[in-house]
N, C-alpha and C positions, 0 to 999 in steps of 0.2 A: 618313595615314589621317584621314578626316573625323571630326567629333564624333559624327555619327549612326552611322557604322560602328563606332566605338569602343564606343558604348553597346550596339549590337546584339551585338557580340562578348562584352561583359560579361554581357548578358542570357542569351546562350546558355550561358555558363559557369555562371550561377546555376541553370539548369535541371538541371545535372548534380549539384548539391549534394544531400546527404542531408538528410532532415528530422529531424536529431538535434541535441542540444545541443552547443555548442562555442564557439570563439573565432575571429573573423575579423580579418584585417589588410589594410587598404587600402594599396596600393603605387603610388607615382607613377612618372613616366617616368625619374627619376633613381635608381630602386630604393630610395627612402626610404619607410619606413612612415609614413603621414600620419595614420592613425586605427586604433585597436584597439577592438573591440566584442565583446560576448558575445551569445549567442542561445540561446533554448530550442529554436528550430527554425531551423537555419542557412539552409535553402532559402528560407523566407519572409522572414527578417530581412534577409539580404544582397540578395535580390531586390527588397525594398522601396526600395532606394536607386536602382535603375536602371529598374525597370518603370514607375514613375511619377515624373515630374519636377515636377509641380505640387504645391504644399504644402510643399516643403522650405524650411527657414529659410535665410537668406543664408549662414550658416556651413556648413550641410550641402551647399547647392548649390555653394559654392566647393570643398568637399572632393571632391564627386562629379566636378566638372569636371577634377580633376587625376588621378583614379584611372586607371591603365593596366591593372592586374590586382589580384587579391586572393588571399590565402592563407587557408586555414582549418585549424583543429585540432579534431578531434572529441574530446569528453571523455566520460567514463563517465556523468556526471550534470550537472545544472545547477549544483550547488554547486562542482564542480571548474572549470566554465567561469567562474564569478564570481571564484574565487581566481586562476586563470590570467590572466584579464583584468587584475586589479589588479597582478599581478607584471610583466606585459608593459608596462603603462603606466608603471610605476616605472622599468623598465630602459630602455625605448625613448624615453619622453617624446615621443609623437607630436604633431605640430603642431596637430591639430584635436581632441585630447582635452583635457579639463579636467584639469590635472596638479597633484597635490599636491607641492610642493617642500619636503618636510620629512623628513629621514632620522634625526633625533635620537631617541634613547631618552629616556624620561622618568625623573626621579629619584624615589626612594622613601625613606622612613625604615625602617631595618631594626633590629628588636629581636632581639639575639642571646640568645634565651631558654634556650639549651642550656648556658650557663655558670653557674657558681656566683654570680657577680656580673655579671649581664647589663649590656650597654651599648646605647645607642641611637646609630646612626650614619647618615650619608648613604650612599645606595647607588644606583648606576646600572648597568644591565646585566641579565643573566639572574638570575631569582629562584629560585636552587637551594638556598639555605641552609635550615637546619632551624628558624629562628626565624620571626618574623612580619614581613610587609611591609605598610606603610601608604602609600597613594598611589593613583594617580600624582599628583605635584605638577607644576604647569605649568612650573616652572623651579627652578634650584638655590637661588635666593634664598628662595623660599617654603619649601623644606625647611630651610634654615639658620635662618630666623626661627622656624619651629616647633620645631626642636631647641633653640634658645636659650630659648624659652618653657617647654618641658618641663624644661629644666635648672633654670630658676628656680623652677618650681612643685614639682618632685618630687626635685630634687637627684640625678639619675641621671648616672652617669659617662658620658663620651663619649670618653675617652682610648683610645689604642691599647693592645693587650694587652701589647706589649713595654714600654711605659711603665708600665702598671699593675703588672706582675709584678716590677718592679725598684725599687719605691719603698721608702724606709726612713723617710720622714716625709711628712706631707701636702703636697700641692702648692698652688699659688696658688688653684685652684678651691675648695678647702676654706676658704681664708682669706676669700674673697669670698662665701661661702655659696652656692656653686653645686654642691657635692658633699659627701657625708657621709664621704668618705675610707674607703671599704671596703678600699682597697689596704693600709692599715696597721691594719686591725681596729677602727676607731672606730665601726663599726656591724656588727651581726651579720647573717648571711646571711638569716635569716627576716625581720627588719625591712626589710632592703634589698629583698627580694622583694616585700614589701607596697608599697613605693614604686614598684617596676617595674610591679606589677599595676595600680596607680592610673594610671600614665602610659599603659599600654595601654588601659585603660578610657576615659581622656580622649581618646585617638586614635580610639576607636570611637564617640565621641559620647555616652558615658554619663557626662556631667559630674555630673548630679544624684546618681547612684549613688556616685560618688567622694566627693561632699560628705557623703552620709549615712554612708559608712564612716568618714570623718575625724571627723565629729561624735561617732560612737560611740567612736572612739579617744580623742578629747579628753575626753569624759566619764569614760572609764575611767582616764585619766591623772589627772584631778582627784580622783577617789575614792581613787586610790593616793597622793595627795599629791605627784605628780610635776608640780609647777606649771610648771616651765620647759618640760617637754615639752608640756604642755597649751597653753602660750602659743605655742609654735612651730606646733602643729597649728592653733590659732586663726588665726594669721597666714597659714598656708597656705590655709585655707578662705576667708579674706577675699580672698586673691590670686586664687583660682579664680573666686569670684563676680565679682570685678572684670573678669576676662577674659570671663566670660559676658556681662556687661553691655556690654562693648566689641565682642563678636562679634555684630554685628547680622545678618550674612549667614549664616543657618542655615536648614536645611530640617527638615521634621518627622521624616523617617526615610529610610533606604534608601541604596543606592549607584546613582547614575545619572549620565549625561552629558547635558548640554543642548546642542544643536547648532542654530545659526541661521546663515543666509547672507544677504548683501546684494550686489546687483550694480548698478553704474551706470557708464555710459560705458566699458564694457569692463573695468572693475576689479571684482574679486570679493573678498569677505572672508568667511571662515567663522569664527565664534566658537564655541569649545568651552569649556563650564563643567564643571569636575570636582567632583562632590559625592560624598563618601564618608562613610558612617555619619552622614548628615544634616548634615555639615559641609562648607562650601564651601572647597575647597583652592586655588582660583584659576581663572583662565581664560587661554586662549591664542588669539591671532589667527593665522589662516593666510590666505595670499593665493595661491590656485591660479592657475596660468598658463593662458593660452589660453581664458579665459572667454568672450571675444567677446560675442555677442548672446545667450548662454545665460540662461535665467531662474534665479532663486535656487533653485527646486526642482530644476532640472537640475544646478546646481552641487552641491547637497547629494547628489543621487543619484550623482554621479561621485566626490564626496569620501569618503563613508562607507566604501565597499569599500577604497579605497586607504589610508584612515586605520586601519582595524581589521583588514584581511585580508592586506595585502601581506606577503610573507616578509621575515624579518630585522627585523621591527618588534617591539620589546619593549613591546607595547601591551596594557594590561589592558582586558578587555571587561566592562563592568558588566552588571548584570541588566537594566537599562532604558536605552535611548537615546531621549531625547525630542527630536524634531525640530520645528522651527517651522512646517513645512507638510508636507502629504502628498507623498510621493515615490513614483515608480513602482517596482514590484517590491520593496516593503518586505518582503513575506513571504518572498521569495526570499533576500534579504540576511539576515533574521532566522534562517532555517533554516541558512544557511552559518555564521553566527556561533555558533549553538547547537551545530553539529557540531564546531566548533573547540574550544569550551570544555567540551563535555559537559554542558550544562544549558540551560534555556530562556533566551532573550534576547528581550526585547520591544522593538520599535521603535514608538513612540507619537507621534502627531501631534495628538492631541486630549486635553488634560489640563485639569484645573480646579484652583481654589484656589491653594495656595502654589506648585505646580509651574508653573501658568500664569504666575505672576509671574516665575519664572526664565526662561521662554521669552521673555517681553517684554523682560527685562533683556538676554538674549543678543542678541535682534534689534536692540535699541537700540544696543548696543555694536558690532554688525556695521555698522550704518548709519554710526555715528560714525567707525569705522575707515576705511570707504570714502571718506568725505568728507575725512578727514585725508590719506589716500593720494593722492586726486585733487589736493588742494591742494599736496602735496609734489611730485607729478609735474608739475603746472603750473609750479611754480617751477623744477624741473629742466629742463623743456622750454624755458622762457624763457632759462635760462643757456646751454643748447645753441645756441639760435638766436643769442644774443648772441656766442658764440664763433665761430660760422660767419660772422657779419657781420664780426667783428674780423679773421678770417683771409682774408676776401674770397672765401669759398666760396659758390658758387651752390647746391650740393646741401646738403641737411640732414645734420647729423652724427648718426649713429645709434649709433656705437660708438667708444669711446676706450680705448686701452690705454696704461698708464704703467709704465715700468721704473725701478728704483732698485737701487743696489748697497750692501751693508752688510758690513763686516768690522771686526775690531779689530787694527790693525797687521798686516793681511794674513792673520790667522788666520780660518779657517772662512768664506771669502767666499761670500756668498749673493746672488743677484739675485731681485728680486720683480717680478711682473707682476700689476697689478690692472686690472679691466675695469669700465667704466661704460657705461650706455646711457641712453635717455630716462627709464628708471625708476629710475636711480641705480646704486649698486654692484651688480654681479653676482658675489657672493662664490663661487658655485659654479664660476665660470670663473677665479678667481684661481689663479696658479701660482707656484711657487718653483723656482729652479735652483741646485743646489749646483755652484759653479764648480770644474771639475776640471783644466782645461788651462792657464788663464791663470796667470802668475806671481803670487805673493803680493804684494798691494798695487798691482797694475796694474789700475786701475779701467777704463781704456780697453779692455784685452784682455778683462776680465770682462764688460763691456757687450757687446762684439762676440760673445763666446761665447754669452751668454744670448739675444741677439737672433737669432743664427744658428740656434740650436736651436729657438727658438719658431717662427719664420716658415718654416723648412725643413719643420717638421712640418705647419703649417697649409697650406702649399702642396701638400705631398705628399698630405694627406688631403682637399684641395679644400674646406677649411673656410672659414668667413667671415672676412675680413680686417677690421681696424679702419679707420675713416675717418681717425682721428688717432692718431699714435704720439707720446706725450708722454715726453720724457726728462728726468729730474731731473739736471741737470748743465749744463755749459757747452759751448763749441765742440767740444772733443775728443770728448765723449760723443755729441753730435749728428752729428759726422762719422762715427763708427762706425755709427750707425743708417743714415745715408744709404748708406754703403759696403755694408752687409749687404743692404739692399733692392735696391741696384743689382746686387749679385752674384746675387741670386735672381730678378732681372728682375721685381720688383714695383714698379710705377710709379703705383699709384693710392692710395697712403697719404701723407698730409701729415705730415711730421716737424716736431715743435715741441719745442724745448728750453726749459726754464724755469730760469733762473739767478738765484740770490739776488744782491741788490745788495751793495755793499761793507759796508753796515751790517747786512745780513742781516735787515732788518726787513720784515714782511709789507706788501705794497703797493708795494714798490720793486723787484719782480722784473722781469727783462728776458726777453722771448721771443726765441728764436733760431730763425730759419727758413732753409731752403736751405743746409744745410751750415754753419750758423752765420754765414754771410756777411751776412745781413740781421737787424738787431736791431729789435725793436718793443717799445714799452712801453705798457701799458694804465693807465687811470686807477685809483687805489686803490679807488674805489667801483664799478668795472665788474663786472657780473654774470659776464662771461666770465672775468675774472681770478679771481673768487671760485671759480668752477668748477675752474679749473686748480689753484688752491691746494689745494682740497679733494682733488682726485685725487692730486696730488703728495704731500700729507701722508698719505693713505691708503697709497700705495705705500711711503712711508718707514716707516710704522708696521708694515706687513706684512713688510718686509725686516728690520727690527730684530728682530721676533718670531722669524722664521725663523732669523736668524743666532744668536740666543741659544740656541735649541733645538739647532742644529747644534754650537755651541761647547760646550754642556753635554755632549752625547753624545761629542764627540771627547776632552774632558778626562777623562771617566769611563773611557775605554779605557786598558788597560795598554799601555805602550810595547812590550811583548813581542808584542802582537797585530799590530803593524805590521811585524814582521820575517818575511820569507818563509821558510818552512821550519819555523816554530814553530807547531805546532798545540796543541790543548788538552792532550794528554798530555805533550808535552815541556815546555809551560809549567808544568804541575803538578809534573813532576819537578824542574825548576829551583827552583820555590818551596819544595818540600819539602827539597831539598838545602841551599839557602842561607838558608831561613827567611823569605824575603820579597824584595821588589824591591830594598830597600836592600842586602841581602847580595849579590844578583846584581850590582848596580852596583859593589860594592867588589871583586868577584872579578876575577882576571886571566884571560887567555885559557887558560892551562894549567889553572886551577881549573875553568873552565867546561867544558873538554874532558873532565873526569873524570865528568861527569854522563852516565848511559847514554843513548845516542841522539844525543849532541851531538858532531859531527865537529869537526876543527880549523878547517875553513872556516866552519862555522856558529858556532863559538865566537868567531871573529874578527869575524863579522858582528854578533853580539850585543854584543860589546865596543864596536865602532865606533858602533852606534846609541845605546847607553847613555852614551857619552862624547862624543857629538857636541856 
């Protein structure tokens, strides 16, 4: 079918669409969704792609050239269309959508105010407790530094309840003047509550009120001749004022986010500054994928619904979202946000005074982040090109996958797979494989199993294969990789082994090619070698982390869980009968058989496992 016939067919399909709100999905010849969009009027919006070809950007023109058909979902209203679009983009990650690659929830400080002696603690996840939540903070480090500051200023406990309830004497936090030891009654509940209230006011940005309260308490202590208490309050006031003088990044009032974007050479960065109760909690940079030739306003327009509306995001929506430039359909987004939180949400692009300074700061940070990313990407591209030249490849290297094996004397063997492209590590594509079939300690068999599972699946799903398969190991491991690829009839992957030298010093590695028969050594200052070292070390790190998690899980399991025929009830009966695992291990087969539900055969099996 010619391009004109295809367009005419699509135009005819557009004429059948209803003039209702909804979501549309553009599908290519491989049945892949390449673009997801929303519309107030599906007939007009979808038809605009095919009824006129002039005026499209290069990105839209390339997308339209691939569309074979489209699908639509009619929604009850425009807000539902906006939310559905955000969720579909998150799930499908279409090629021509600007996609936010961030699925992490944000941390908060949680004040457990329903307790007699409340504590402040780190919190991430659903905010369903009966206390107060303060945040969101951009990262865990910002939460912990704030908790540390609050502990120094107001001496509020942060220990677990199980620790708090079983103290007979003050802990080290009391000794270093970070807690008033409410666990052993060195402070009464009313005085402790005052400290908690001051900490909450501080988190709300009411620093000056806290100082006034403390001044009143200090004067009352002086009148009552409690000079030591007055001196402690005086030092506390001085510490708060010192923090105030160091906290230069403050706003006048309010809860708001400031969002700015920058785009250059196909790289986009969105900076989000979090301001709560007039206090700057920090900022976070996001690098949406598939920005292409989009403008910064278009990136913001795609970013905001995905950031605030997509399902499964524990995202607080502030009263105001300040954007660096005007975006299309801001009123539509504001209405959808208001419907979600049950109150007004403003999206502002024109602010003055102090808030305008925040906008400029966010914009400057976005531009700086793009420049740094481009510089980093340029270095990564240079290393990729150097590696291609070192391996004698005429085609550019677009994707590298590296495998490593980790275990401790054969226990909990894990294989790691890390993925790199021209932009650096692609952590979303990292995979780990718990080795199930290979014998303990057999690294060759473990490598064979991991590679077979990985590339069997990629071939079955017709997914993209790597250009370079890097193996951390010597000739044996490389031979396993070559055998697996030959078995799967995959012949367009270059296998490279990287073996440490006899002294195991960086720079002395040997590259093994073609089943380990060809050895190649690069100069210690070679960018290609630096890239291979970086990829190998990342695979090694990821493998060790996965192995440690697996080993911890396996060691925390009871040996009884590994015995077939022993479920939760029989395990409970055995433990109750013998008083614990040691008693079970000391029991003979006849003793085990006396437990209800334990047959002679099962008792023998238990005995054999515990005495192996």
